ROLO-718735 format. One record per residue (C-alpha): residue in one letter; y, x, z. Coordinates in steps of 0.5 Angstrom, whole numbers, plus 500, padded with zeros to 3 digits. Layout:
BEGIN
("a" (Y X Z)) ...
//
This chain:
BEGIN
("m" (434 884 239)) ("t" (435 891 242)) ("l" (439 891 248)) ("t" (443 898 249)) ("g" (448 900 254)) ("h" (443 905 259)) ("e" (445 912 258)) ("r" (438 914 260)) ("a" (431 912 260)) ("v" (430 905 262)) ("k" (424 904 267)) ("s" (423 897 269)) ("v" (425 890 266)) ("a" (424 883 270)) ("y" (426 876 267)) ("s" (429 870 271)) ("s" (424 864 273)) ("d" (428 860 267)) ("g" (428 866 262)) ("g" (436 866 261)) ("l" (437 872 265)) ("l" (434 879 264)) ("v" (435 885 269)) ("s" (433 892 268)) ("a" (433 899 272)) ("s" (434 906 269)) ("d" (434 913 270)) ("d" (442 913 270)) ("g" (442 909 277)) ("t" (444 903 274)) ("v" (441 896 274)) ("r" (444 892 269)) ("f" (444 884 267)) ("w" (443 881 260)) ("d" (444 874 257)) ("t" (437 873 253)) ("r" (440 869 248)) ("t" (446 873 246)) ("g" (445 880 249)) ("e" (451 881 253)) ("q" (452 883 260)) ("p" (455 877 264)) ("i" (455 881 270)) ("l" (458 889 271)) ("p" (452 894 272)) ("l" (450 894 279)) ("r" (450 902 282)) ("s" (447 903 289)) ("s" (448 910 289)) ("d" (448 916 283)) ("e" (440 916 284)) ("a" (435 913 279)) ("a" (433 906 279)) ("l" (425 906 278)) ("c" (424 899 279)) ("v" (426 892 279)) ("s" (425 885 280)) ("i" (428 878 280)) ("a" (426 873 286)) ("p" (424 866 283)) ("n" (431 863 286)) ("g" (434 867 281)) ("i" (439 869 286)) ("d" (436 875 289)) ("i" (435 882 286)) ("a" (431 888 288)) ("s" (431 895 286)) ("g" (427 901 288)) ("t" (431 908 288)) ("n" (428 915 288)) ("s" (431 917 295)) ("g" (426 911 298)) ("t" (432 906 299)) ("v" (430 899 297)) ("c" (437 895 294)) ("l" (437 888 295)) ("w" (443 884 292)) ("s" (444 877 292)) ("l" (448 874 287)) ("w" (454 869 288)) ("a" (459 866 283)) ("g" (458 872 279)) ("h" (459 877 285)) ("a" (453 881 288)) ("v" (452 883 295)) ("l" (448 889 297)) ("q" (444 890 302)) ("r" (440 897 303)) ("l" (433 897 306)) ("n" (431 903 309)) ("g" (425 905 312)) ("h" (421 909 306)) ("s" (421 916 306)) ("g" (419 917 299)) ("a" (421 914 292)) ("v" (420 907 292)) ("l" (416 906 285)) ("s" (415 898 285)) ("v" (418 892 288)) ("a" (416 885 288)) ("f" (418 878 291)) ("a" (413 873 293)) ("p" (413 866 290)) ("t" (417 863 295)) ("a" (422 868 295)) ("s" (423 869 302)) ("l" (419 876 302)) ("l" (419 882 299)) ("a" (414 888 298)) ("s" (415 895 296)) ("g" (411 901 295)) ("s" (412 908 295)) ("m" (411 915 295)) ("d" (410 915 302)) ("h" (403 912 302)) ("s" (405 905 305)) ("v" (407 898 303)) ("r" (413 895 307)) ("l" (414 887 307)) ("w" (422 885 308)) ("s" (425 879 309)) ("t" (430 877 304)) ("q" (434 872 309)) ("n" (436 878 313)) ("g" (433 884 310)) ("q" (429 886 316)) ("q" (423 890 315)) ("l" (417 885 317)) ("k" (411 890 317)) ("v" (409 897 315)) ("l" (402 896 311)) ("k" (398 902 312)) ("g" (391 904 309)) ("h" (393 908 302)) ("s" (392 915 302)) ("a" (396 917 296)) ("q" (403 914 293)) ("v" (403 907 292)) ("n" (405 906 285)) ("s" (405 898 284)) ("v" (405 892 288)) ("a" (404 884 286)) ("f" (403 877 289)) ("s" (398 872 287)) ("p" (401 866 283)) ("d" (400 862 290)) ("g" (403 868 294)) ("d" (397 867 299)) ("v" (395 874 297)) ("m" (399 881 296)) ("a" (395 887 292)) ("s" (397 894 292)) ("g" (395 899 287)) ("s" (395 907 289)) ("e" (394 914 286)) ("d" (388 914 291)) ("g" (384 910 286)) ("t" (384 903 290)) ("i" (386 896 290)) ("r" (388 894 297)) ("l" (389 886 298)) ("w" (393 883 304)) ("h" (395 876 306)) ("g" (401 874 303)) ("t" (405 872 309)) ("s" (402 876 315)) ("g" (401 883 311)) ("e" (394 883 315)) ("p" (389 887 311)) ("a" (384 882 306)) ("g" (379 887 303)) ("q" (379 891 297)) ("v" (377 890 290)) ("p" (371 893 289)) ("h" (372 896 282)) ("g" (368 902 283)) ("h" (373 906 279)) ("d" (376 913 283)) ("i" (382 915 279)) ("p" (389 913 280)) ("i" (392 906 279)) ("y" (399 906 276)) ("n" (400 898 275)) ("i" (397 892 277)) ("c" (398 885 275)) ("f" (395 878 277)) ("s" (392 873 272)) ("p" (396 866 272)) ("d" (390 863 275)) ("g" (390 868 281)) ("k" (382 870 280)) ("r" (383 876 276)) ("i" (387 882 276)) ("v" (389 888 271)) ("a" (389 895 273)) ("d" (392 901 269)) ("f" (388 907 270)) ("g" (393 911 265)) ("h" (390 912 259)) ("y" (386 905 259)) ("s" (387 898 263)) ("t" (381 894 265)) ("i" (381 886 268)) ("f" (376 885 274)) ("q" (374 879 278)) ("i" (378 879 284)) ("k" (372 877 289)) ("s" (366 881 286)) ("g" (370 887 283)) ("r" (366 885 276)) ("e" (369 888 270)) ("v" (371 883 265)) ("t" (373 888 259)) ("t" (377 894 258)) ("f" (383 896 254)) ("k" (383 903 251)) ("k" (390 906 250)) ("s" (394 901 254)) ("a" (398 901 260)) ("h" (403 897 264)) ("c" (399 891 262)) ("r" (402 884 264)) ("f" (399 877 262)) ("s" (402 872 258)) ("p" (404 865 262)) ("d" (398 862 259)) ("g" (393 867 261)) ("q" (391 868 253)) ("w" (394 874 252)) ("l" (395 881 255)) ("v" (402 885 253)) ("a" (401 893 254)) ("a" (404 899 252)) ("h" (401 905 249)) ("r" (406 911 248)) ("a" (412 908 244)) ("v" (408 902 241)) ("v" (408 895 245)) ("r" (401 893 244)) ("l" (398 885 245)) ("w" (391 883 246)) ("n" (388 877 244)) ("l" (384 874 250)) ("q" (383 867 248)) ("r" (376 866 246)) ("d" (372 872 249)) ("a" (376 877 253)) ("s" (370 882 252)) ("k" (372 882 244)) ("a" (379 882 245)) ("s" (383 884 239)) ("s" (390 888 239)) ("i" (396 887 235)) ("d" (401 893 235)) ("l" (409 892 235)) ("h" (413 898 233)) ("g" (420 900 234)) ("h" (421 904 240)) ("q" (422 911 239)) ("a" (420 914 245)) ("t" (415 912 251)) ("v" (415 905 253)) ("h" (415 904 261)) ("s" (415 897 262)) ("v" (413 890 258)) ("m" (413 883 260)) ("f" (413 876 258)) ("s" (418 871 258)) ("p" (416 865 263)) ("n" (415 860 257)) ("g" (411 866 253)) ("l" (415 866 247)) ("y" (418 873 248)) ("i" (416 879 250)) ("i" (421 885 253)) ("s" (420 892 253)) ("a" (423 898 256)) ("s" (423 905 254)) ("e" (425 912 254)) ("d" (429 911 248)) ("r" (434 908 253)) ("t" (433 901 249)) ("i" (430 894 251)) ("r" (427 890 246)) ("m" (426 883 245)) ("w" (420 880 241)) ("v" (419 874 238)) ("t" (412 872 240)) ("g" (411 865 236)) ("s" (414 859 234)) ("n" (414 853 239)) ("q" (408 856 242)) ("p" (406 862 246)) ("l" (402 865 241)) ("i" (402 872 237)) ("r" (401 871 230)) ("s" (397 877 226)) ("l" (402 879 221)) ("p" (400 879 214)) ("a" (401 886 212)) ("h" (396 892 211)) ("e" (395 896 217)) ("g" (395 903 213)) ("g" (400 905 207)) ("v" (399 901 201)) ("i" (396 906 196)) ("s" (394 902 189)) ("v" (397 895 186)) ("a" (395 890 181)) ("v" (398 884 178)) ("s" (394 878 175)) ("p" (395 876 168)) ("h" (400 871 169)) ("g" (403 874 175)) ("e" (402 869 180)) ("n" (398 874 184)) ("i" (399 881 187)) ("v" (392 885 189)) ("t" (393 891 194)) ("s" (389 897 197)) ("s" (390 901 203)) ("f" (388 906 207)) ("d" (386 901 212)) ("c" (380 900 207)) ("l" (381 893 205)) ("v" (383 889 199)) ("r" (388 884 200)) ("i" (391 878 195)) ("w" (398 876 195)) ("d" (402 870 192)) ("s" (407 874 188)) ("r" (413 869 189)) ("t" (412 867 197)) ("g" (408 874 199)) ("s" (403 870 203)) ("l" (396 871 203)) ("r" (392 868 198)) ("l" (385 869 201)) ("p" (383 873 208)) ("p" (382 881 207)) ("l" (376 883 203)) ("p" (372 888 207)) ("g" (366 892 205)) ("h" (369 899 204)) ("n" (369 904 210)) ("k" (374 909 207)) ("p" (381 908 204)) ("i" (381 905 197)) ("w" (384 909 192)) ("s" (385 904 187)) ("v" (385 897 185)) ("s" (384 893 178)) ("l" (385 886 176)) ("s" (381 884 170)) ("p" (385 881 164)) ("d" (382 874 165)) ("g" (383 874 172)) ("h" (376 873 174)) ("w" (375 880 177)) ("i" (378 885 182)) ("a" (375 892 182)) ("s" (376 897 188)) ("a" (375 904 188)) ("s" (374 908 194)) ("l" (373 915 198)) ("d" (367 912 200)) ("k" (364 914 193)) ("t" (363 907 191)) ("i" (366 901 186)) ("r" (366 894 189)) ("l" (367 888 184)) ("w" (370 881 187)) ("d" (371 874 185)) ("a" (378 874 185)) ("r" (378 866 186)) ("t" (373 866 192)) ("g" (374 873 195)) ("r" (366 874 195)) ("p" (363 881 193)) ("a" (360 880 186)) ("g" (353 884 186)) ("r" (352 891 190)) ("p" (357 896 190)) ("i" (357 901 184)) ("e" (354 908 186)) ("d" (355 912 180)) ("h" (359 918 183)) ("h" (357 923 188)) ("d" (364 924 190)) ("h" (371 920 191)) ("v" (372 915 186)) ("n" (380 916 185)) ("s" (381 911 179)) ("v" (379 904 176)) ("v" (381 900 171)) ("f" (379 894 166)) ("s" (379 894 159)) ("p" (384 889 156)) ("d" (378 884 154)) ("a" (375 885 161)) ("r" (368 887 158)) ("w" (368 894 161)) ("l" (370 897 167)) ("a" (372 905 167)) ("y" (373 909 173)) ("g" (374 917 174)) ("s" (372 921 180)) ("a" (373 927 184)) ("d" (366 930 181)) ("e" (370 931 174)) ("t" (367 925 170)) ("v" (369 919 167)) ("r" (364 913 167)) ("i" (364 906 164)) ("w" (360 900 166)) ("d" (359 894 162)) ("v" (361 888 167)) ("s" (358 882 163)) ("n" (351 886 163)) ("r" (352 889 170)) ("r" (350 896 168)) ("p" (352 903 165)) ("s" (355 903 158)) ("d" (353 908 153)) ("f" (360 911 153)) ("g" (358 917 158)) ("p" (359 920 163)) ("k" (365 924 160)) ("s" (367 931 163)) ("c" (374 933 165)) ("h" (377 940 167)) ("g" (378 938 174)) ("p" (378 932 179)) ("v" (380 925 175)) ("y" (386 922 178)) ("s" (387 916 173)) ("v" (384 913 167)) ("a" (387 908 163)) ("f" (385 904 156)) ("s" (390 903 151)) ("l" (392 895 149)) ("t" (387 895 143)) ("a" (381 898 148)) ("n" (380 903 142)) ("l" (382 909 146)) ("i" (381 911 154)) ("a" (385 917 157)) ("a" (384 920 163)) ("g" (389 925 167)) ("d" (385 930 171)) ("g" (387 936 177)) ("s" (388 941 171)) ("g" (394 938 168)) ("c" (390 935 162)) ("i" (390 928 159)) ("q" (383 927 156)) ("i" (383 922 150)) ("w" (377 919 147)) ("y" (375 913 143)) ("t" (371 908 147)) ("r" (366 906 141)) ("t" (363 913 140)) ("g" (365 917 146)) ("q" (368 922 141)) ("p" (375 926 143)) ("a" (381 922 139)) ("r" (384 929 140)) ("n" (385 935 143)) ("p" (387 935 151)) ("i" (394 934 152)) ("c" (395 940 158)) ("v" (401 942 162)) ("a" (400 948 166)) ("d" (401 948 174)) ("t" (400 941 175)) ("v" (396 935 177)) ("m" (396 928 172)) ("y" (396 923 178)) ("s" (398 917 173)) ("v" (397 916 166)) ("e" (398 909 162)) ("f" (399 908 155)) ("s" (405 904 152)) ("p" (403 897 149)) ("d" (403 899 142)) ("g" (398 905 144)) ("t" (402 910 140)) ("r" (405 913 146)) ("i" (402 915 153)) ("a" (406 916 160)) ("s" (404 921 165)) ("c" (406 924 172)) ("g" (404 929 177)) ("v" (406 935 181)) ("g" (413 936 180)) ("n" (419 931 180)) ("s" (419 928 173)) ("a" (415 924 168)) ("c" (413 925 161)) ("i" (412 921 155)) ("w" (407 924 149)) ("d" (406 922 142)) ("v" (398 920 142)) ("n" (397 923 135)) ("t" (401 929 135)) ("g" (401 931 143)) ("q" (408 932 142)) ("r" (412 931 148)) ("l" (418 925 147)) ("h" (421 925 153)) ("s" (422 928 160)) ("f" (424 923 165)) ("e" (428 926 171)) ("g" (432 924 177)) ("h" (426 924 183)) ("t" (427 929 188)) ("s" (419 929 190)) ("i" (412 928 187)) ("v" (412 923 182)) ("s" (406 919 184)) ("s" (405 913 179)) ("v" (408 911 172)) ("a" (408 904 169)) ("h" (410 901 162)) ("s" (414 894 162)) ("p" (410 889 158)) ("d" (415 889 152)) ("g" (415 897 152)) ("r" (422 897 153)) ("y" (422 900 160)) ("l" (418 906 164)) ("c" (418 905 171)) ("t" (416 911 176)) ("g" (414 911 184)) ("s" (415 918 188)) ("y" (414 921 194)) ("d" (422 921 195)) ("d" (421 913 197)) ("t" (424 911 191)) ("v" (423 907 185)) ("r" (426 909 178)) ("l" (427 905 172)) ("y" (428 908 165)) ("d" (429 906 158)) ("a" (422 908 155)) ("v" (425 909 148)) ("t" (431 914 149)) ("g" (429 916 156)) ("a" (436 915 159)) ("s" (436 913 167)) ("i" (437 906 168)) ("a" (437 904 176)) ("t" (434 907 182)) ("l" (431 902 187)) ("r" (431 903 194)) ("g" (428 900 200)) ("h" (421 903 202)) ("a" (421 907 208)) ("e" (416 912 206)) ("p" (413 915 199)) ("v" (412 910 193)) ("n" (404 910 191)) ("a" (404 905 186)) ("v" (408 901 181)) ("r" (406 896 176)) ("f" (410 891 172)) ("t" (408 883 172)) ("p" (407 880 165)) ("d" (414 876 166)) ("g" (417 883 167)) ("r" (418 883 174)) ("l" (416 890 178)) ("v" (411 891 184)) ("s" (411 897 188)) ("g" (407 899 194)) ("s" (408 905 199)) ("t" (405 909 205)) ("d" (410 905 209)) ("g" (405 899 208)) ("t" (409 894 205)) ("v" (409 891 197)) ("r" (416 890 194)) ("v" (418 886 188)) ("w" (424 887 184)) ("d" (428 883 179)) ("v" (428 888 173)) ("a" (433 884 169)) ("t" (438 884 175)) ("a" (437 892 176)) ("h" (439 893 169)) ("s" (445 889 169)) ("l" (447 892 176)) ("t" (448 899 172)) ("t" (453 896 167)) ("t" (457 892 173)) ("g" (464 894 174)) ("n" (467 897 180)) ("g" (468 893 186)) ("d" (462 888 185)) ("p" (459 887 192)) ("v" (452 886 189)) ("a" (452 892 185)) ("e" (455 896 191)) ("l" (449 893 195)) ("a" (444 895 190)) ("a" (447 902 190)) ("a" (447 903 198)) ("t" (443 907 202)) ("l" (442 907 210)) ("s" (445 913 213)) ("s" (445 913 221)) ("g" (445 906 221)) ("w" (450 904 216)) ("l" (449 902 209)) ("t" (454 906 205)) ("g" (456 906 198)) ("p" (455 911 192)) ("s" (462 915 195)) ("g" (459 915 202)) ("e" (464 909 204)) ("k" (461 905 210)) ("l" (459 898 208)) ("m" (456 895 213)) ("w" (453 897 220)) ("v" (445 895 221)) ("p" (442 894 228)) ("t" (436 898 230)) ("e" (431 893 230)) ("y" (433 891 222)) ("r" (433 897 219)) ("e" (426 898 217)) ("h" (426 890 214)) ("i" (432 891 210)) ("r" (431 887 203)) ("l" (437 889 198)) ("p" (438 886 191)) ("p" (435 887 186)) ("c" (429 886 191)) ("t" (426 879 190)) ("l" (421 879 195)) ("a" (418 884 201)) ("i" (411 883 203)) ("q" (412 886 210)) ("p" (412 884 217)) ("a" (419 881 217)) ("s" (425 881 212)) ("v" (432 882 213)) ("i" (435 879 207)) ("i" (443 881 206)) ("t" (447 877 202)) ("i" (454 876 199)) ("g" (458 870 201)) ("r" (462 866 196)) ("n" (468 870 197)) ("g" (465 877 196)) ("w" (466 882 201)) ("h" (470 882 208)) ("r" (471 889 211)) ("g" (477 893 213)) ("e" (481 889 217)) ("t" (479 882 214)) ("w" (472 882 216)) ("t" (473 876 221)) ("s" (474 872 215)) ("c" (467 871 215)) ("w" (467 867 221)) ("r" (465 860 222)) ("e" (468 855 227)) ("d" (461 852 227)) ("v" (457 858 229)) ("s" (458 862 235)) ("v" (454 868 234)) ("p" (453 871 226)) ("i" (446 873 226)) ("p" (443 876 220)) ("i" (437 872 216)) ("l" (430 874 219)) ("r" (424 872 216)) ("s" (417 873 219)) 
//
């Protein structure tokens, strides 16, 4: 969930020991309480003054709450029967940057810009001791899990240790760094400490000062309760580090959603949730796992999806990405069939599946083509290195005998798959970088679209031109594809439209309008009835391939659509720079355009997301979408979204409930209506 209410940046968050309550401190001068189950505020915001609240902590007893202010005052509240009793603890001469309770809840430590650490009694609010030794502001204080040691991290680059009960000096962590320390945190076993140096964080052994490992681009680190994970912040990203096997080989997972710098992160006491507080005025709660405190890597490309291919029977989808990996998905469930296929060291511009389902081919900006066994994911021989520039497109012939590929070196080549050698076809030269190659269904023709705006067509048996090039001035042919009967060829490129050409005459038969940006990909349905296009305007469009009429606009992607392909059973697959793959029901998309006004499914299919509202064609507001769900919405006719999570919005049996009747959807057995969120 996303918790909103603070009027300025949220600086700090803390959990109660039972995980049921969350407390936050903000630049707006308030300390707020949140019920972690409902997101509601059970207690009115606390305000000690009009000054910013810079830090906050909850005592293990769940009764005492402390916050530090810009004036140097420590505010200590005691909660009794829903009311808060305030004590102002005065003594610091500079802003209080950090507060921490001892495990017994009897002591409170505070660190300040006045270079000092102070110990306070939570029983009477008396100052017990001033801990001196730092030569610069103290940014962080923390107690060890057993309370025997208290540590302080300072701008002077030192981590000082103090006896937890008396406050007497107990040495330093001899870490060898001399740059400011912004945050410190003990490990659950009390033997290690993680220190935040601004642009990176490091785990040290406390006694020896030995450096265990360093985490780049990580700050505000906190250990999970089991010590196997570390949560950190980097700008607007929440970053998770896996420490389970070998901390020196830790891997990270990023959680996106905040719109500005994250100031504070921490795990819930049971390890099942993460809380993050941000400059964007929100607090976000993240689910870390199911019944176990583990973060599971999400099955999604870390970079945008560039190309998609579909297996002969439609059961698998293969994708390539900017992350240099090929992935194979179950087209019905969205689950990974095999681990990602590594090997390329630059983005993979094109991917193809052989019609017999045995092979996958991938073409990359690293100038190579790789072949993979589609069943095992193992490489099939050495990479093909025929080109001396980027390879932009690769495609199998319908009989799976040939593999054609085009390159930025302005040539098209064909590889004999069975004999593992170049064919006698070429290479064939084009007038510019080759962006797309395609076989006709009978395999007697091969076409290439290039950067000069031309479509070249050759006979595959002889390599001779089948006709003069089809050329369009001032454009680039990003995608070409033959119709199923081989008599027509579709193309798209720079410009906001796609075209269908007569292969024999070169005449343009139809121009498909409607997109507002570059059309990047075209595809024919297996029966030749539909033409589909993907565009940089983030949409997929469906047309009647015979008449040229527009049928439907499919919305859901958040960034440019780079690839579209039909499955053999007529579904449509699209891949986008947003890192997701979507599967669309074409029959549903077609039927929705002929449905009468007032049909709720049709209204949803035509809805767009504007300022948090799903709005209808005339701008009418249909439904408010909470911030954390907006990038995961799946609306009809989309049947599957391969992405980190999907919010599936469906229509009840009684249709819409809106206006003054929206409460009609409330059920007695559900206390809080929640959208379906699948991860």
